[in-house]
N, C-alpha and C positions, 0 to 999 in steps of 0.2 A: 504493500500500499504505501503510495506516494505521501509526503509531508502534506501536500495541499488537502489530499482525500483525509488523512488522519485529523485536519484541523477541522473538517467539515463534520466529522464524527465526535469532537470535543463537546463537552457539556455546555449548554446554551446558557445557563444562568449559575451563579455562585452557589455552591453547597458548601456550608461551613465545615461539615465533617468529611469532606472530600480529602482521600489520601494525597500525600504530598506529591506522588508521582503524577497525578492529574494535574495539579496546580503547576508542576514544572513542565507538563505538556502544554498548558496554555501559554505559559511564558515563552516556550519555543516557537509555538505557532505565531505569536504576537511579533516577536523579532523578526521570524521569517518573512510574514506578510508586509512588515515595514520595510524590511531590506528589499523585497520583490518591488514594492511601490517605488522606492528611491531608484532603483535600476531603471524601471519604467520611466521615471521622470528625467533620469541622465540621458536614456535614450531619445526622448523626445527633443531635448535641448542641444543634444549632441550635434556639433557642426555649425550651431547658430553663434553668430559672432555679431558683437555690438559693434555698429558702425560709427566711428567718431568723426567723420569728416562728411559734411554736406555738398552743396552745389559749388561749382567753379565760381572763381572771383568774377564778380560782375559789377564792380564799382568804377570802371574804367573812365567813364564820361559823365559822372555824377558828382556835382557839386552841392554843397550844403548852403542854407540860408546864412545872412550875417550874424544871426543871433546864436549861432552854434559853430563849433569845429569838430571835424571828424578825425579821429586816430585810427590809423590801420596798422596793426601789429601782424608780423607775418614771420614764418621761419621757411626759408628755401626748401624745396622738396630733395636737394641734394646735401642737406645739413650733415656735418660730419659726426655729431653725437645723436645717438637716439634719445627715446624719454621724452618727457614734457617739459618745457621751459615755463615757470609761471611768471606772469607780468601783473605788476600793480600800479595802479594811479593813485597818487597822494596817499600810498600806504594801504590803499584798498584793494583787495584781489579782483582783478578783472577776468584772466582767462588763463588756462594752461594749454600751450600749444605743441603739438607734435611736428616733426618735419612735414612739409608741404600744407601747412594749415595757416589761415588767416583769420583775424578777429577784429570787426570795427565797432567802435564806440563813439557816441557822439556826447560832447560836454560843452559847458560853456566856455568862451574864449578866454585867455589869460595864461598866466604862468602855471606850469603843473610839474610835479615831480614823478618821473617814471623810474620803476626799479624792475629787477628780473632775477630770478634765481631758480635753480632746479628744485623738482619737488622733493628729491631725498634730502634728508636732513643733513647727512653725513657729507653731502656735496656744498654745503654753505661755506662761502669763502672768507667771511668777515664776521665781526660781531654783530653787524645789524642784521645778518641772516640773508643779505643781498650779495649778489656778484657784481653787480652794478647798479649805480643811481644816475640819472639824467635829469637835469632842468630843461625844460621845454616851453618857450613862449609860442602859445597857440594863437594863430591869427584867425581873425572872423572870417567865416565862410569858406575855409580853406581845408583841403585833405592832407593831413600829416601822415606819411608813411615812415613806419618804425621797423627797422629789419632786426631780428634777433640774431646776432652773430655767435658762434662758438667756435671760431677759427683757432682760439689760444688753448683748445682741449676742452677741459672741464669748466672753465669761466665763461660765463655768458656775458654779453654786453648789448645795449640797445643802441642802433645807429640810426638817426635820421636820414632818409634819402629822398632824392626828387621823385615824384611818381613817375615821371619819364624814364629815369634810370632804372626803377623797379619794375617797370611794366611786364617785361619778358618773365620775370620769376614769379611776379604776383599773378599773372594770368594761369599759371600751372597749379596755383594753390586752390585749396577748398576751404569751406567754412568749417571752422572749428565748432563741433557740437558738443553736448553733454557738460558744458561749463555754465555757471550762473555768475553772473558778474555782481560785485557788491559796489560798483563805482557809483557815484552820485551823477547817473547819465540823464540825458534828455533824448525824446525821441528824434531820431534823424529826420530830417526835413529835405528832400532835394529841392533844388531851385527849380527845375523844370516843373515839378508837382505843385510847388508853392505858387508859381507865378502864370502856369499855363490854366485858363479856365476849364472847368471841367466840361468835356465833349469837344473843346477846341483843339485842332492838331498843333503840334509846336511848330514855331517858325522854322522855315528852311533856313539852311547856313548861307552865310553871305560869302560869295566867291569873289577873290581880289586876285590880280595877275602880276606876274615880274616877268619881264623879258628876258629869255633864256641867253640871248646874245651879249647882253650888258652883264649878267650875273657872273657867267664863268668864261674863262679863255676857252679858246677853240678846242672842242673834243674833250674837254676836262670836266669833271663832275666832283672831284675831290675838295677838301677845305682849301688846299694851297692853290686850287685853281679859282677860287673866287677872287673877282676883281675888286678894286677900291670903289669902283661905281657900282658893283654888285652888293657889296657890304652896305654902302650908303641906302641903296634901293632897299634892303631887308630891314634896315634901322628906320626908315621913313614908314614902311609898311607896318612895322610893329606900333609906331606912334600913332598911326591911323587906326588901328585896332583899338589901342587905349582909349582913343578919342571918341570912338564910335560904339564901344560896348562897356556897360558897365560891370559885365562879368563875362569871362570866357571860360566855356566848360570844354571846348574841343578845338584844335587847330589841325586840320588834315592838309598835308603838301602833297601835292601830285605833280610829277615831272612829265614833261611831254617833249617829243622830238618832231622833226619833218619827216616826210616819208622817204628819203633817201637813206640808203643803207639797209643792213639785213635786219630782220626782226629781232633777232638776238642781242646784237648791237645796241639796237634803239632801247630795248627793254633795259639793259644794263645801264646805259648812260643815264635814261630818264631816272631810274631808281637811285642811282647814286647822287644825282644832282637834287632830288627831291629830299634823301636822306641828309644830305650836307645841310640843306636849308632849314630843315626841321631841327637838327642838332644845334644848328646856330641859334635857332629862335629859343629852344628849350635851355640852352645853357645860360641866356640872359637872365631867367627866372623871373620874368616879368608877369606871368600869367599862371593862374592856379590850375587850369584844365590840363588835359593831356595834350601832347603833341604827337602826331603818327605821320606817317609817309607812305607813299606808294610810286612805282613807277608805271605810266600809261603807255610809253612808246609813242608810236604814230597811230594809236587807236581812235584818238579824239580830236582830228584834225578840224580847226576852226576855217580855213581856207582850203578849198578842194578844187579850185579852177586853174592852179598853176600847171605848167608842163612837166612831163615824167621825166626829161632829159636832165642830166647833171650840168646845167649851164648857169652862169652867174645870174642871168634873168629869173630864172627858176628858184635859185636859192634864195634871191632876194625877196621873191614873191612868197616863200615860205616862211619867211620871218616870223609872222605872227603864230605859227605853229610851234616853234622853238621857244617854249614858255614854261614857267612854274606856276601852278596854281594853287591858290592858299584859301581853302575853306574854313570860315570861322562859324562856329556854333556858340551862341551864348545869348545874353540879354543885352538888347539895345539900349543906351543911354536915351533918356527922355529929350526931344526935341527942345 
């Protein structure tokens, strides 16, 4: 007879005069059934893994209102150390980040104290219990990106980086889940949501043009190939953007070529010129939004009536096609 069958034939109620061997049998049955249930529970949960990361980073082109600042902490996916790095704002716990995770929070503008440490107590590096402490002034309506570095081994540090410089790493991260922030935070309000009436489509981006022939030396697209006239043209364009926009959410730079030459060479040259202009704009740090670039080659000609032979007349005719377009998305200044 199996143990299960024996349990089924055990007495159904307490009998004070029952021999000790019956009581022992009941105890064995109880232990066996309890163990069987535990095994079943383990089998049901076997292979089930708690997911710690959510959706991919999605704050590329989102700016917040002037009443708040957004801090975005992240650890690159190729972080050298495993485990979780715990970040604090003004001494209050915010999140514990694993490699490849990001965690945003919106607070009131002003100075803040940021600190970080490993979760394990034995890794704490100093008497304060933090690996590093950083003071950061938060600007109104701006995204502040903070990278958690562990290049020095077990010691962590927080490094403020420009959103454009962190874009590639950030776009590969996912939202850190299963952490509850204790920070005195405010609800994030994106500018687009705050200033676009319900049911109204957002305003289309404003497109500005730069002449490619004046920007770069012939057949050049690198930073050293920028002419002095081209640098002045970019500076004037940035001043124009500042005068026409109260807030810039995104600047997208597109390079264009004329139809002469191979598709491959035109794509490469246009992409290089666009990236050079975008890097120059981003390096000035005058806009809080992201700065991106792409090469369009000869796909978007504005003049299509020129001859196809490579003559000086046709080269001059195609001058408008050799250009760099700059699309600006943001909030226009009131007239």
